C-alpha positions in Angstrom: 91.4 109.0 106.0 88.7 108.3 108.5 87.4 111.6 109.9 84.6 110.2 112.1 82.6 107.1 112.9 78.9 107.0 113.9 78.1 103.6 115.4 74.4 104.5 115.8 73.9 105.5 112.2 76.4 102.8 111.0 78.4 105.3 109.0 82.0 106.3 108.4 83.0 109.8 107.2 86.2 109.8 105.2 88.3 112.6 103.7 89.1 111.8 100.1 91.3 113.7 97.7 91.0 113.8 94.0 92.5 116.2 91.5 94.0 118.2 94.3 90.7 118.8 96.1 89.7 117.2 99.4 86.1 116.5 100.3 84.3 114.5 103.0 82.2 111.6 102.1 79.8 109.7 104.5 79.7 106.0 103.7 76.9 103.7 105.0 78.1 100.4 106.5 75.5 97.7 105.9 75.4 94.1 107.3 76.7 93.0 103.9 79.7 95.4 104.0 83.1 93.8 104.6 85.7 95.5 106.7 89.2 94.0 106.7 92.6 94.7 108.3 95.9 93.3 107.3 98.1 92.0 110.2 101.4 90.1 110.4 100.9 86.4 111.2 101.8 85.4 114.8 103.1 82.0 113.8 106.9 81.7 113.9 108.5 81.6 110.4 105.5 83.1 108.6 106.0 86.4 106.8 103.8 89.0 105.0 100.3 90.0 106.0 97.1 88.1 106.6 93.7 89.5 106.0 91.5 89.6 109.1 87.8 90.6 109.4 87.1 93.7 111.4 84.0 95.5 112.6 82.9 99.1 112.6 83.9 99.4 116.2 87.5 98.4 115.3 87.9 101.4 113.1 89.6 104.6 114.5 89.6 108.2 113.3 92.9 109.0 111.5 93.3 105.6 110.0 93.8 105.5 106.2 91.3 103.3 104.4 90.4 102.2 100.9 86.6 102.0 100.3 84.8 100.3 97.5 81.2 101.6 97.5 78.0 101.7 95.4 75.5 104.5 95.0 72.1 103.6 96.5 69.4 106.3 96.5 71.9 109.2 96.7 73.9 107.5 99.5 77.3 105.7 99.3 77.1 102.2 100.6 80.3 100.3 101.3 81.0 96.9 99.7 84.5 96.7 101.1 86.5 98.8 103.6 90.2 98.0 103.7 92.4 99.4 106.5 95.5 100.5 104.7 97.4 102.3 107.6 96.6 102.4 111.3 97.8 105.6 113.1 
């Protein structure tokens, strides 16, 4: 879950739970990082969800996200941020 967003530092702090323990992780968002949301198509007769690109400013605290990241010099750098649930 997104705890906070820092647009100046280009970071997202998320709460992650593993093995019953929750910890906060700050993830750097780089120009090469992809952020996507899944929305229902607006065309009549179409069903399911369509993937749409998003930006750091589109993200909100409280949203549930899935992050794929790499380690870079002791920092987590996002490759892909998927919005799973908007609250």
